[in-house]
C-alpha positions in Angstrom: 45.4 4.4 -32.5 45.5 6.7 -35.6 47.5 5.2 -38.4 47.8 4.9 -42.1 49.4 2.5 -44.5 51.8 4.2 -47.0 53.7 3.0 -50.0 57.5 3.1 -49.5 59.8 4.1 -52.3 60.8 0.4 -52.7 57.1 -0.4 -53.5 56.4 -2.2 -50.1 54.1 -0.8 -47.5 54.7 0.7 -44.1 52.5 1.6 -41.1 52.7 5.1 -39.9 51.4 6.2 -36.5 49.7 9.5 -36.4 49.9 9.4 -32.6 53.7 9.1 -32.4 54.4 10.5 -35.9 56.7 7.6 -36.7 56.7 4.4 -38.7 55.7 1.4 -36.6 56.3 -1.3 -39.3 58.1 -1.2 -42.6 58.6 -3.4 -45.7 55.2 -5.0 -45.5 53.5 -6.8 -48.3 49.8 -6.0 -48.8 49.0 -9.3 -47.1 51.4 -8.5 -44.2 49.8 -5.0 -43.7 46.3 -6.5 -43.7 47.4 -9.2 -41.2 49.0 -6.6 -38.9 46.0 -4.3 -38.9 43.5 -7.2 -38.5 45.4 -8.6 -35.5 45.5 -5.3 -33.8 41.8 -4.9 -34.3 41.1 -8.4 -33.0 43.2 -7.7 -29.9 41.3 -4.4 -29.3 37.9 -6.1 -29.7 38.9 -9.0 -27.5 40.0 -6.5 -24.8 36.8 -4.6 -25.1 34.7 -7.7 -24.9 36.5 -8.9 -21.8 35.9 -5.6 -20.2 32.2 -5.7 -21.1 31.8 -9.2 -19.6 33.7 -8.2 -16.5 31.5 -5.2 -16.0 28.4 -7.4 -16.2 29.9 -10.1 -13.8 31.0 -7.5 -11.3 27.9 -5.3 -11.8 29.8 -2.1 -12.5 27.4 0.9 -12.3 26.6 1.9 -15.8 28.8 4.7 -17.3 31.5 4.0 -14.8 34.7 1.9 -14.8 35.1 -0.5 -11.9 32.6 1.1 -9.6 30.6 -1.9 -8.4 26.9 -1.8 -7.7 24.9 -4.0 -5.3 24.7 -7.0 -7.6 21.7 -5.9 -9.6 22.5 -2.2 -10.4 22.9 -2.8 -14.1 19.7 -4.9 -14.2 17.7 -2.2 -12.6 19.3 0.4 -14.9 18.2 -1.6 -18.0 14.6 -2.0 -16.5 14.4 1.7 -16.0 15.3 2.3 -19.6 12.8 -0.3 -20.8 10.1 1.4 -18.7 11.1 4.8 -20.0 11.0 3.7 -23.6 8.4 1.0 -23.8 6.3 1.6 -20.7 5.8 0.0 -17.3 4.0 -3.1 -18.6 7.1 -4.0 -20.7 9.4 -3.6 -17.8 7.1 -5.7 -15.6 7.0 -8.4 -18.3 10.8 -8.5 -18.4 10.9 -8.8 -14.6 8.4 -11.7 -14.6 10.4 -13.5 -17.3 13.6 -13.0 -15.4 12.1 -14.4 -12.2 10.7 -17.4 -14.1 14.1 -18.0 -15.6 15.8 -17.7 -12.2 13.4 -20.2 -10.7 14.0 -22.7 -13.5 17.8 -22.4 -13.1 17.5 -23.1 -9.4 15.4 -26.2 -10.1 18.0 -27.3 -12.7 20.9 -26.8 -10.4 19.2 -28.5 -7.5 
């Protein structure tokens, strides 16, 4: 959301939305303005983080929203990028490490 903090004629601060071209909050102290902006940013970051975790859990195909892969589509996408940037040996090493970790988790759970 585009916004700015402005000083009102009474010396207090207001939030102005450049999206709706209207004031969204008025008569704020500097601390109140900081708190309001900080809370909005925290809420936005939390929503973004939840979406990122959900995408990983549900294996959304990279660069899509909600389009599910086969369970390992994102993993394979990352391996392809590793291979492209660092070479095939690096991708194979990651695969070997991932398989070793998966085996140890199965042993731990059993």
